[in-house]
Backbone as CSV, one residue per row, in Angstrom:
resi,resn,N_x,N_y,N_z,CA_x,CA_y,CA_z,C_x,C_y,C_z
1,MET,-10.093,15.674,11.647,-11.422,15.068,11.576,-11.309,13.596,11.180
2,GLU,-12.070,12.732,11.850,-12.102,11.326,11.497,-12.721,11.169,10.103
3,PRO,-12.343,10.133,9.351,-12.875,9.991,7.991,-14.363,9.652,7.926
4,VAL,-14.910,9.109,9.026,-16.332,8.768,9.085,-16.897,9.298,10.398
5,VAL,-18.066,9.942,10.325,-18.714,10.458,11.531,-20.137,9.896,11.615
6,THR,-20.689,9.889,12.824,-22.037,9.380,13.049,-23.063,10.505,12.933
7,SER,-24.323,10.096,12.808,-25.408,11.086,12.797,-25.444,11.864,14.103
8,LYS,-25.175,11.181,15.203,-25.152,11.844,16.514,-24.088,12.932,16.541
9,TRP,-22.908,12.631,16.001,-21.823,13.620,15.955,-22.255,14.826,15.126
10,LEU,-22.830,14.566,13.960,-23.226,15.668,13.084,-24.286,16.540,13.737
11,TYR,-25.264,15.923,14.374,-26.322,16.703,15.024,-25.730,17.600,16.116
12,LYS,-24.738,17.085,16.820,-24.096,17.848,17.895,-23.328,19.050,17.344
13,HIS,-22.752,18.904,16.155,-21.868,19.939,15.605,-22.505,20.732,14.460
14,ILE,-23.780,20.525,14.203,-24.391,21.069,12.994,-24.397,22.598,12.948
15,ASN,-24.284,23.254,14.099,-24.271,24.723,14.120,-22.866,25.320,14.089
16,ASP,-21.848,24.493,13.924,-20.476,24.973,13.762,-20.432,25.850,12.509
17,PRO,-20.013,27.118,12.630,-20.047,28.026,11.473,-19.152,27.587,10.315
18,ASP,-18.142,26.762,10.585,-17.258,26.294,9.524,-17.735,24.990,8.888
19,LEU,-18.775,24.402,9.458,-19.253,23.122,8.972,-20.148,23.295,7.746
20,LEU,-19.891,22.514,6.711,-20.739,22.496,5.520,-21.140,21.056,5.230
21,ILE,-22.413,20.851,4.957,-22.932,19.523,4.651,-23.195,19.439,3.159
22,LEU,-22.633,18.425,2.522,-22.781,18.256,1.084,-23.558,16.972,0.790
23,ASP,-24.616,17.101,0.010,-25.439,15.979,-0.403,-24.909,15.465,-1.740
24,ALA,-24.304,14.263,-1.706,-23.687,13.685,-2.901,-24.569,12.622,-3.550
25,SER,-25.865,12.649,-3.272,-26.786,11.642,-3.800,-26.827,11.673,-5.324
26,LEU,-27.043,10.492,-5.905,-27.159,10.362,-7.351,-28.614,10.111,-7.739
27,ALA,-29.044,10.704,-8.839,-30.419,10.523,-9.298,-30.633,9.138,-9.896
28,ASP,-29.602,8.610,-10.561,-29.736,7.309,-11.225,-28.474,6.474,-11.014
29,PRO,-28.255,5.984,-9.803,-27.059,5.187,-9.524,-27.005,3.933,-10.379
30,ILE,-25.810,3.536,-10.786,-25.629,2.369,-11.648,-26.076,1.098,-10.955
31,SER,-26.129,1.135,-9.615,-26.589,-0.025,-8.855,-28.075,-0.291,-9.071
32,GLY,-28.803,0.754,-9.519,-30.232,0.630,-9.729,-31.063,0.850,-8.481
33,GLU,-30.396,1.022,-7.338,-31.113,1.225,-6.079,-31.680,2.647,-6.017
34,ILE,-32.924,2.769,-5.625,-33.587,4.067,-5.548,-33.887,4.398,-4.085
35,SER,-33.567,5.606,-3.677,-33.795,6.030,-2.296,-35.252,6.401,-2.048
36,LYS,-35.704,6.105,-0.839,-37.046,6.534,-0.421,-37.065,8.012,-0.045
37,PHE,-35.874,8.625,0.035,-35.778,9.988,0.549,-35.226,10.959,-0.502
38,ALA,-35.533,10.698,-1.768,-34.958,11.503,-2.839,-35.386,12.963,-2.793
39,ASP,-36.512,13.275,-2.139,-37.003,14.654,-2.075,-36.722,15.312,-0.735
40,LYS,-35.825,14.728,0.066,-35.506,15.265,1.388,-33.994,15.443,1.531
41,CYS,-33.617,16.326,2.449,-32.195,16.501,2.720,-32.001,16.949,4.167
42,ILE,-30.777,16.878,4.635,-30.425,17.406,5.945,-30.479,18.932,5.868
43,PRO,-31.038,19.606,6.879,-31.162,21.066,6.827,-29.841,21.754,6.484
44,GLY,-29.896,22.630,5.503,-28.721,23.399,5.100,-27.795,22.691,4.132
45,ALA,-28.088,21.444,3.786,-27.208,20.705,2.885,-27.177,21.348,1.498
46,ARG,-26.015,21.298,0.879,-25.845,21.812,-0.472,-25.598,20.633,-1.414
47,PHE,-26.194,20.680,-2.587,-26.121,19.560,-3.512,-24.792,19.547,-4.252
48,PHE,-24.041,18.470,-4.061,-22.777,18.269,-4.754,-23.079,17.445,-6.001
49,ASP,-23.178,18.120,-7.143,-23.617,17.470,-8.377,-22.441,16.730,-9.012
50,LEU,-22.270,15.507,-8.564,-21.113,14.713,-8.971,-21.068,14.490,-10.482
51,LYS,-22.214,14.212,-11.082,-22.250,13.854,-12.504,-22.041,15.048,-13.433
52,ASN,-22.594,16.204,-13.055,-22.587,17.337,-13.979,-21.524,18.387,-13.681
53,ASN,-21.300,18.691,-12.405,-20.380,19.777,-12.058,-19.021,19.307,-11.555
54,PHE,-18.928,18.047,-11.149,-17.688,17.564,-10.544,-17.151,16.309,-11.226
55,SER,-17.379,16.211,-12.530,-16.765,15.166,-13.340,-16.211,15.813,-14.604
56,ASP,-15.183,15.193,-15.172,-14.571,15.714,-16.388,-15.478,15.381,-17.573
57,LYS,-16.237,16.352,-18.041,-17.210,16.126,-19.100,-16.545,15.844,-20.455
58,LYS,-15.266,16.176,-20.575,-14.560,15.933,-21.831,-14.000,14.515,-21.919
59,SER,-13.999,13.812,-20.822,-13.457,12.447,-20.813,-14.454,11.468,-21.421
60,PRO,-13.985,10.455,-22.143,-14.892,9.431,-22.669,-15.348,8.442,-21.599
61,TYR,-14.790,8.569,-20.389,-15.106,7.640,-19.309,-15.912,8.357,-18.225
62,PRO,-16.843,7.656,-17.570,-17.720,8.307,-16.586,-17.011,8.622,-15.273
63,ASN,-17.480,9.680,-14.613,-17.068,10.032,-13.237,-15.615,10.444,-13.090
64,MET,-14.920,10.734,-14.167,-13.497,11.052,-14.048,-13.289,12.362,-13.279
65,LEU,-12.246,12.384,-12.482,-11.908,13.552,-11.681,-11.659,14.760,-12.585
66,PRO,-12.288,15.895,-12.283,-12.051,17.084,-13.115,-10.669,17.678,-12.849
67,LYS,-10.276,18.600,-13.691,-9.028,19.310,-13.470,-9.123,20.112,-12.172
68,PRO,-8.003,20.282,-11.468,-8.034,21.004,-10.195,-8.679,22.383,-10.293
69,GLU,-8.397,23.109,-11.358,-8.965,24.458,-11.482,-10.486,24.408,-11.660
70,ASP,-10.976,23.377,-12.352,-12.420,23.225,-12.524,-13.085,22.805,-11.214
71,PHE,-12.429,21.912,-10.498,-12.945,21.480,-9.192,-12.998,22.665,-8.234
72,GLN,-11.934,23.454,-8.227,-11.884,24.629,-7.357,-12.997,25.613,-7.683
73,ARG,-13.208,25.860,-8.945,-14.246,26.813,-9.377,-15.639,26.336,-8.944
74,ALA,-15.916,25.052,-9.127,-17.222,24.513,-8.755,-17.425,24.530,-7.243
75,CYS,-16.350,24.271,-6.494,-16.434,24.318,-5.025,-16.733,25.730,-4.534
76,ARG,-16.099,26.700,-5.140,-16.336,28.085,-4.731,-17.778,28.507,-4.995
77,LYS,-18.351,28.016,-6.098,-19.759,28.315,-6.390,-20.681,27.723,-5.327
78,LEU,-20.255,26.620,-4.692,-21.042,26.008,-3.628,-20.812,26.671,-2.277
79,GLY,-19.945,27.677,-2.254,-19.669,28.376,-1.005,-18.697,27.653,-0.102
80,ILE,-17.904,26.764,-0.660,-16.924,26.007,0.133,-15.675,26.853,0.310
81,ASN,-15.219,26.957,1.552,-14.038,27.746,1.885,-12.836,26.849,2.160
82,ALA,-11.669,27.450,2.170,-10.463,26.713,2.522,-10.548,26.166,3.942
83,SER,-11.295,26.862,4.801,-11.422,26.467,6.205,-12.624,25.567,6.478
84,SER,-13.378,25.219,5.451,-14.624,24.463,5.654,-14.363,23.053,6.188
85,LYS,-15.211,22.663,7.128,-15.248,21.280,7.604,-16.398,20.608,6.865
86,LEU,-16.072,19.674,6.005,-17.056,19.116,5.093,-17.568,17.757,5.567
87,ILE,-18.881,17.617,5.607,-19.514,16.335,5.885,-20.279,15.931,4.627
88,ILE,-19.942,14.770,4.096,-20.534,14.291,2.855,-21.516,13.164,3.168
89,TYR,-22.689,13.205,2.544,-23.616,12.088,2.713,-24.327,11.805,1.394
90,ASP,-24.982,10.644,1.326,-25.884,10.366,0.214,-27.149,9.721,0.755
91,ASN,-28.155,9.606,-0.088,-29.460,9.144,0.391,-29.656,7.625,0.294
92,LEU,-28.579,6.904,-0.021,-28.636,5.444,-0.020,-27.951,4.841,1.200
93,GLY,-27.320,5.656,2.005,-26.588,5.193,3.186,-25.120,5.463,3.006
94,VAL,-24.418,4.529,2.351,-23.029,4.743,1.928,-22.929,4.239,0.498
95,TYR,-22.869,5.157,-0.443,-22.740,4.766,-1.850,-21.833,5.749,-2.602
96,SER,-22.347,6.923,-2.922,-21.563,7.906,-3.670,-20.749,8.836,-2.773
97,SER,-21.097,8.923,-1.494,-20.400,9.852,-0.594,-18.904,9.558,-0.445
98,PRO,-18.452,8.299,-0.366,-17.000,8.075,-0.274,-16.232,8.580,-1.496
99,ARG,-16.863,8.537,-2.666,-16.207,9.072,-3.858,-15.914,10.562,-3.672
100,VAL,-16.865,11.295,-3.152,-16.674,12.728,-2.953,-15.632,12.976,-1.866
101,TRP,-15.661,12.168,-0.806,-14.623,12.255,0.242,-13.249,12.103,-0.376
102,TRP,-13.077,11.093,-1.235,-11.775,10.873,-1.874,-11.407,12.029,-2.798
103,MET,-12.378,12.572,-3.517,-12.097,13.685,-4.419,-11.516,14.877,-3.662
104,PHE,-12.097,15.187,-2.512,-11.561,16.294,-1.720,-10.162,15.970,-1.198
105,LYS,-9.934,14.731,-0.813,-8.595,14.319,-0.394,-7.611,14.504,-1.546
106,ALA,-8.013,14.086,-2.746,-7.147,14.208,-3.911,-6.876,15.663,-4.277
107,MET,-7.780,16.548,-3.880,-7.597,17.977,-4.142,-6.994,18.708,-2.947
108,GLY,-6.473,17.942,-1.989,-5.701,18.524,-0.896,-6.495,19.068,0.259
109,HIS,-7.783,18.735,0.346,-8.615,19.219,1.463,-8.822,18.057,2.430
110,SER,-8.162,18.122,3.567,-8.175,16.993,4.505,-9.315,17.051,5.514
111,ASN,-9.938,18.226,5.668,-10.985,18.393,6.687,-12.332,17.949,6.122
112,VAL,-12.465,16.634,5.903,-13.653,16.097,5.242,-13.963,14.720,5.811
113,ALA,-15.254,14.422,5.937,-15.689,13.138,6.476,-16.984,12.698,5.811
114,VAL,-17.243,11.404,5.872,-18.492,10.825,5.358,-19.430,10.554,6.530
115,LEU,-20.697,10.847,6.330,-21.713,10.539,7.337,-22.077,9.062,7.219
116,ASP,-21.740,8.284,8.237,-21.998,6.851,8.217,-23.505,6.583,8.211
117,GLY,-23.957,5.841,7.213,-25.389,5.572,7.097,-26.155,6.628,6.336
118,GLY,-25.517,7.768,6.076,-26.114,8.815,5.264,-27.475,9.292,5.730
119,LEU,-28.278,9.733,4.785,-29.596,10.288,5.103,-30.529,9.266,5.767
120,PRO,-30.540,7.988,5.348,-31.415,7.026,6.028,-31.126,6.915,7.526
121,ASP,-29.844,6.912,7.898,-29.507,6.813,9.324,-29.876,8.095,10.061
122,TRP,-29.651,9.242,9.422,-30.025,10.533,10.015,-31.521,10.553,10.338
123,ILE,-32.334,10.120,9.383,-33.783,10.094,9.572,-34.187,9.066,10.615
124,ALA,-33.526,7.893,10.601,-33.833,6.842,11.576,-33.579,7.295,13.011
125,ASN,-32.655,8.230,13.186,-32.349,8.765,14.511,-33.303,9.881,14.928
126,GLY,-34.228,10.244,14.047,-35.224,11.255,14.389,-34.754,12.681,14.236
127,TYR,-33.650,12.885,13.521,-33.131,14.233,13.343,-33.899,14.952,12.226
128,PRO,-33.875,16.286,12.222,-34.728,17.043,11.292,-34.294,16.915,9.834
129,ILE,-35.261,17.044,8.948,-35.017,17.079,7.510,-35.811,18.239,6.922
130,GLU,-35.527,18.557,5.680,-36.265,19.623,5.008,-36.418,19.284,3.530
131,ALA,-37.225,20.071,2.841,-37.388,19.886,1.407,-36.042,20.062,0.722
132,ILE,-35.869,19.373,-0.352,-34.551,19.248,-0.965,-33.904,20.598,-1.301
133,HIS,-32.729,20.823,-0.743,-31.838,21.937,-1.068,-32.563,23.275,-1.152
134,ASN,-32.923,23.742,0.025,-33.781,24.909,0.154,-32.998,26.220,0.303
135,ILE,-31.722,26.210,-0.074,-30.879,27.394,0.087,-31.118,28.365,-1.068
136,LYS,-31.412,29.606,-0.727,-31.771,30.609,-1.739,-30.542,31.286,-2.344
137,LYS,-29.561,31.603,-1.516,-28.412,32.359,-2.002,-27.150,31.826,-1.326
138,ILE,-26.094,31.661,-2.110,-24.831,31.142,-1.589,-23.728,32.168,-1.850
139,THR,-23.006,32.526,-0.810,-21.853,33.418,-0.945,-20.678,32.619,-1.490
140,PRO,-20.033,33.061,-2.552,-18.905,32.315,-3.122,-17.822,32.047,-2.074
141,GLY,-17.218,30.864,-2.164,-16.227,30.456,-1.179,-14.801,30.751,-1.598
142,THR,-13.865,30.325,-0.753,-12.436,30.590,-0.970,-11.648,29.298,-1.139
143,PHE,-12.335,28.208,-1.458,-11.676,26.907,-1.574,-10.489,26.956,-2.534
144,GLU,-9.407,26.268,-2.164,-8.238,26.158,-3.029,-7.897,24.689,-3.232
145,ALA,-7.752,24.295,-4.486,-7.386,22.923,-4.809,-5.873,22.785,-4.849
146,HIS,-5.373,21.755,-4.173,-3.942,21.426,-4.179,-3.837,19.941,-4.510
147,TYR,-3.710,19.658,-5.782,-3.815,18.300,-6.300,-2.761,17.362,-5.719
148,LYS,-3.215,16.206,-5.237,-2.333,15.182,-4.674,-2.211,14.043,-5.682
149,LYS,-1.221,14.121,-6.532,-1.066,13.177,-7.632,-0.948,11.739,-7.146
150,ALA,-0.388,11.531,-5.977,-0.163,10.177,-5.471,-1.459,9.433,-5.175
151,LEU,-2.574,10.157,-5.066,-3.849,9.513,-4.738,-4.619,9.057,-5.974
152,VAL,-4.079,9.356,-7.171,-4.781,9.052,-8.416,-3.868,8.236,-9.330
153,VAL,-4.381,7.111,-9.818,-3.615,6.227,-10.690,-4.251,6.199,-12.073
154,ASP,-3.409,6.184,-13.122,-3.929,6.157,-14.489,-3.648,4.813,-15.167
155,PHE,-4.076,4.691,-16.406,-3.956,3.444,-17.162,-2.505,2.983,-17.283
156,GLU,-1.612,3.913,-17.584,-0.204,3.561,-17.770,0.400,2.996,-16.484
157,MET,0.020,3.559,-15.358,0.542,3.071,-14.079,0.014,1.673,-13.776
158,ILE,-1.250,1.426,-14.103,-1.824,0.096,-13.911,-1.116,-0.921,-14.803
159,THR,-0.863,-0.541,-16.042,-0.201,-1.435,-16.994,1.189,-1.828,-16.514
160,SER,1.959,-0.850,-16.090,3.318,-1.156,-15.614,3.288,-1.962,-14.327
161,ASN,2.271,-1.768,-13.518,2.193,-2.481,-12.239,1.899,-3.969,-12.416
162,ILE,1.331,-4.359,-13.556,1.040,-5.778,-13.787,2.313,-6.603,-13.716
163,ASN,3.391,-6.076,-14.267,4.674,-6.785,-14.220,5.459,-6.476,-12.956
164,GLU,5.437,-5.221,-12.547,6.231,-4.817,-11.384,5.614,-5.276,-10.072
165,GLN,4.275,-5.290,-10.017,3.523,-5.693,-8.822,3.995,-4.959,-7.556
166,LYS,4.229,-3.668,-7.722,4.594,-2.843,-6.570,3.382,-2.550,-5.693
167,ALA,2.208,-2.526,-6.320,0.967,-2.256,-5.591,-0.029,-3.375,-5.873
168,LEU,-0.979,-3.529,-4.968,-2.039,-4.513,-5.139,-3.313,-3.803,-5.570
169,VAL,-3.905,-4.246,-6.680,-5.156,-3.668,-7.165,-6.326,-4.400,-6.512
170,VAL,-7.213,-3.631,-5.885,-8.386,-4.179,-5.199,-9.633,-3.741,-5.953
171,ASP,-10.390,-4.705,-6.461,-11.555,-4.444,-7.306,-12.825,-4.554,-6.471
172,ALA,-13.652,-3.508,-6.500,-14.849,-3.434,-5.653,-16.104,-3.964,-6.343
173,ARG,-16.001,-4.451,-7.592,-17.182,-4.952,-8.290,-17.619,-6.307,-7.722
174,SER,-18.771,-6.773,-8.168,-19.281,-8.057,-7.701,-18.370,-9.196,-8.145
175,GLU,-18.479,-10.325,-7.469,-17.656,-11.484,-7.804,-17.908,-11.954,-9.233
176,GLY,-19.190,-11.937,-9.653,-19.519,-12.368,-11.005,-18.886,-11.498,-12.073
177,ARG,-18.940,-10.190,-11.901,-18.319,-9.283,-12.859,-16.805,-9.464,-12.854
178,PHE,-16.225,-9.621,-11.666,-14.781,-9.798,-11.532,-14.317,-11.075,-12.235
179,LYS,-15.074,-12.159,-12.079,-14.686,-13.453,-12.655,-15.131,-13.610,-14.106
180,GLY,-15.918,-12.657,-14.601,-16.366,-12.735,-15.977,-17.563,-13.631,-16.188
181,THR,-18.267,-13.967,-15.110,-19.439,-14.840,-15.209,-20.762,-14.068,-15.172
182,ALA,-20.701,-12.775,-14.928,-21.895,-11.926,-14.903,-21.633,-10.701,-15.773
183,PRO,-22.655,-10.157,-16.420,-22.446,-9.015,-17.325,-22.186,-7.717,-16.571
184,GLU,-21.544,-6.813,-17.260,-21.367,-5.461,-16.749,-22.673,-4.677,-16.919
185,PRO,-22.975,-3.730,-16.016,-24.175,-2.911,-16.200,-24.099,-2.023,-17.432
186,ARG,-22.894,-1.707,-17.864,-22.713,-0.981,-19.122,-22.569,-2.028,-20.232
187,ALA,-23.592,-2.136,-21.054,-23.715,-3.245,-22.002,-22.542,-3.346,-22.982
188,GLU,-21.858,-2.235,-23.234,-20.768,-2.252,-24.210,-19.481,-2.843,-23.649
189,LEU,-19.449,-3.125,-22.357,-18.237,-3.624,-21.715,-18.316,-5.121,-21.444
190,LYS,-17.227,-5.817,-21.640,-17.152,-7.209,-21.213,-16.735,-7.236,-19.735
191,SER,-17.039,-8.321,-19.058,-16.626,-8.441,-17.661,-15.278,-9.157,-17.578
192,GLY,-14.737,-9.259,-16.384,-13.409,-9.813,-16.170,-12.655,-8.943,-15.192
193,HIS,-11.322,-9.052,-15.138,-10.578,-8.232,-14.184,-9.153,-7.964,-14.648
194,ILE,-8.564,-6.974,-14.040,-7.172,-6.612,-14.293,-6.280,-7.726,-13.750
195,PRO,-5.280,-8.189,-14.515,-4.403,-9.261,-14.034,-3.782,-8.939,-12.673
196,ASN,-3.733,-9.951,-11.822,-3.125,-9.893,-10.480,-3.928,-9.079,-9.469
197,SER,-5.133,-8.669,-9.840,-5.963,-7.933,-8.882,-6.739,-8.906,-8.004
198,VAL,-7.235,-8.395,-6.862,-8.067,-9.189,-5.962,-9.441,-8.533,-5.876
199,ASN,-10.412,-9.306,-5.428,-11.800,-8.855,-5.426,-12.349,-8.752,-4.004
200,ILE,-12.783,-7.538,-3.637,-13.551,-7.338,-2.409,-14.789,-6.528,-2.801
201,PRO,-15.915,-7.188,-3.098,-17.118,-6.438,-3.464,-17.473,-5.402,-2.406
202,TYR,-17.876,-4.213,-2.860,-18.066,-3.116,-1.909,-19.105,-3.425,-0.846
203,GLU,-20.093,-4.274,-1.181,-21.115,-4.632,-0.187,-20.512,-5.378,1.001
204,THR,-19.338,-5.983,0.796,-18.688,-6.773,1.843,-18.365,-5.944,3.076
205,VAL,-18.068,-4.656,2.887,-17.633,-3.815,4.007,-18.787,-3.047,4.643
206,LEU,-20.019,-3.271,4.139,-21.187,-2.542,4.629,-22.185,-3.482,5.292
207,GLU,-22.948,-2.910,6.214,-24.026,-3.655,6.862,-25.149,-2.675,7.193
208,ASN,-26.311,-2.920,6.635,-27.466,-2.032,6.841,-27.147,-0.586,6.469
209,GLY,-26.422,-0.413,5.378,-26.141,0.929,4.872,-25.054,1.690,5.608
210,LYS,-24.331,1.002,6.501,-23.250,1.636,7.259,-21.999,0.767,7.163
211,PHE,-20.861,1.357,7.478,-19.632,0.579,7.512,-19.669,-0.418,8.672
212,LYS,-19.146,-1.607,8.428,-19.031,-2.592,9.493,-18.043,-2.089,10.547
213,LYS,-18.091,-2.666,11.730,-17.182,-2.253,12.795,-15.744,-2.594,12.421
214,ALA,-14.811,-1.889,13.032,-13.398,-1.984,12.656,-12.862,-3.408,12.727
215,SER,-13.260,-4.160,13.745,-12.750,-5.526,13.884,-13.184,-6.402,12.715
216,ASP,-14.398,-6.204,12.222,-14.877,-6.962,11.061,-14.163,-6.530,9.787
217,LEU,-13.943,-5.226,9.649,-13.218,-4.726,8.476,-11.788,-5.263,8.448
218,ALA,-11.155,-5.313,9.605,-9.786,-5.825,9.678,-9.711,-7.266,9.194
219,LEU,-10.695,-8.067,9.539,-10.727,-9.462,9.096,-10.897,-9.555,7.586
220,ILE,-11.747,-8.698,7.028,-11.964,-8.704,5.579,-10.680,-8.385,4.836
221,PHE,-9.985,-7.355,5.275,-8.771,-6.953,4.567,-7.593,-7.879,4.851
222,ASP,-7.539,-8.466,6.031,-6.448,-9.389,6.345,-6.475,-10.613,5.443
223,LYS,-7.646,-10.997,4.954,-7.758,-12.163,4.081,-7.109,-11.922,2.723
224,GLU,-7.061,-10.669,2.298,-6.680,-10.375,0.920,-5.395,-9.569,0.749
225,LEU,-5.096,-8.729,1.707,-4.097,-7.693,1.442,-2.782,-7.925,2.177
226,TYR,-1.705,-7.561,1.519,-0.380,-7.709,2.098,-0.045,-6.508,2.969
227,ALA,0.595,-6.789,4.078,0.939,-5.724,5.019,1.833,-4.685,4.349
228,GLU,1.421,-3.428,4.468,2.192,-2.259,4.035,2.327,-2.128,2.519
229,GLN,1.796,-3.048,1.724,1.875,-2.891,0.270,0.931,-1.772,-0.174
230,PRO,1.384,-0.895,-1.066,0.481,0.129,-1.582,-0.754,-0.511,-2.225
231,LEU,-1.892,0.135,-2.048,-3.150,-0.393,-2.549,-3.738,0.548,-3.587
232,ILE,-4.251,-0.022,-4.672,-4.938,0.739,-5.707,-6.354,0.190,-5.810
233,PHE,-7.334,1.058,-5.667,-8.728,0.624,-5.651,-9.388,0.919,-6.993
234,SER,-10.144,-0.061,-7.478,-10.788,0.024,-8.779,-12.213,-0.512,-8.680
235,CYS,-13.031,-0.190,-9.690,-14.398,-0.739,-9.770,-14.835,-0.589,-11.218
236,GLY,-16.104,-0.266,-11.464,-16.551,-0.058,-12.824,-16.155,1.295,-13.378
237,SER,-16.316,2.339,-12.550,-16.028,3.702,-13.026,-15.433,4.585,-11.933
238,GLY,-14.824,3.992,-10.910,-14.144,4.776,-9.883,-15.012,5.250,-8.748
239,LEU,-16.269,4.801,-8.682,-17.182,5.277,-7.634,-17.194,4.342,-6.421
240,THR,-17.605,3.091,-6.612,-17.657,2.176,-5.462,-16.265,1.756,-5.002
241,ALA,-15.248,1.957,-5.838,-13.873,1.734,-5.382,-13.580,2.546,-4.131
242,CYS,-14.182,3.727,-4.055,-13.919,4.629,-2.932,-14.581,4.146,-1.642
243,ILE,-15.623,3.306,-1.764,-16.224,2.705,-0.564,-15.208,1.782,0.090
244,ILE,-14.573,0.938,-0.727,-13.566,0.014,-0.199,-12.358,0.782,0.316
245,LEU,-11.955,1.811,-0.414,-10.819,2.624,0.039,-11.100,3.229,1.410
246,LEU,-12.278,3.813,1.575,-12.601,4.448,2.852,-12.690,3.419,3.966
247,ALA,-13.250,2.242,3.679,-13.280,1.181,4.684,-11.868,0.781,5.095
248,SER,-10.969,0.696,4.125,-9.587,0.335,4.435,-8.894,1.429,5.243
249,GLU,-9.284,2.677,4.983,-8.710,3.808,5.723,-8.989,3.694,7.219
250,LEU,-10.078,3.025,7.584,-10.453,2.883,8.990,-9.594,1.869,9.727
251,VAL,-8.898,0.990,8.966,-8.149,-0.092,9.641,-6.742,-0.323,9.098
252,LEU,-6.390,0.285,7.976,-5.083,0.045,7.361,-4.305,1.348,7.193
253,SER,-2.984,1.245,7.337,-2.125,2.419,7.159,-1.427,2.416,5.800
254,ASN,-1.734,1.451,4.948,-1.103,1.358,3.628,-1.311,2.622,2.812
255,GLN,-0.387,2.900,1.906,-0.594,3.958,0.921,-1.758,3.549,0.030
256,LYS,-2.665,4.483,-0.271,-3.884,4.158,-1.012,-4.106,5.143,-2.149
257,ALA,-4.618,4.607,-3.264,-4.952,5.439,-4.418,-6.129,4.814,-5.153
258,VAL,-6.730,5.572,-6.067,-7.839,5.086,-6.886,-7.416,5.085,-8.349
259,TYR,-7.721,3.982,-9.038,-7.588,3.962,-10.496,-8.833,4.635,-11.039
260,ASP,-8.676,5.875,-11.440,-9.839,6.717,-11.738,-10.657,6.199,-12.919
261,GLY,-9.996,5.730,-13.955,-10.724,5.205,-15.111,-11.345,3.848,-14.863
262,SER,-10.763,3.093,-13.939,-11.247,1.786,-13.501,-11.544,0.844,-14.685
263,TRP,-12.433,-0.116,-14.462,-12.654,-1.165,-15.455,-13.165,-0.611,-16.789
264,THR,-13.927,0.470,-16.756,-14.443,1.042,-18.005,-13.304,1.442,-18.924
265,GLU,-12.330,2.143,-18.396,-11.189,2.545,-19.203,-10.326,1.342,-19.560
266,TRP,-10.063,0.500,-18.588,-9.151,-0.625,-18.798,-9.616,-1.534,-19.931
267,THR,-10.865,-1.982,-19.860,-11.336,-2.947,-20.861,-11.484,-2.328,-22.237
268,GLN,-11.810,-1.021,-22.306,-11.915,-0.385,-23.619,-10.551,-0.183,-24.256
269,LYS,-9.563,0.156,-23.450,-8.210,0.359,-24.012,-7.520,-0.959,-24.333
270,MET,-7.929,-2.029,-23.672,-7.279,-3.323,-23.919,-7.929,-4.085,-25.073
271,ASN,-9.077,-3.629,-25.549,-9.740,-4.294,-26.678,-9.050,-3.976,-27.997
């Protein structure tokens, strides 16, 4: 499965018995953007509760990847099978859905894609919608998590990489936050960036709520990134980093990973 699919593709395949649609929308995104479609969903979509069921609640940092056994248990409750073809979307276009795409990749499930443009594009194409998450009963699934350690980077790896520079850290936050001239949305954090990292704000790879075409993405990444160097994606809390990662997946073959704790962990541990 391609990492990104169109609304037209999804509508064509929506009756595939192995296909599952997951709504990864957030109720209160840190961006502050509110969807006009918060009470609507694609027919049959199941709510992927990123904040409550699919984050490590014991971690002091937001959005951290849960343990594989916890992720597996939550997936099975959603009726996700080992054979499921997963389409992830959110109601802002492309915002939280790439994070969920990456999470499944990190848990060894490769049959997963993001709906380009999300719910707004689906609705703009005139495809059907329904009242939010109208599923009455879900049969437990058979999903199995197979953790891919290489896709997840921790604080110690980032620290050692500052001197070794084996990988390039790509920060998806705004230019102001990266340069330390604008405040962080989390008031307790100072702004700035990890030494030797580069900045590609996540909005750079999007246009009207969808990923830019491949030729435009290639130009964006060619300006910043070294050929074949491993890439580590970071942001405020590991969410919008995945937007840049997924955009790079469309045009780059480099090894890619996410610094899960991102700037929230980095700046707190360095203080």
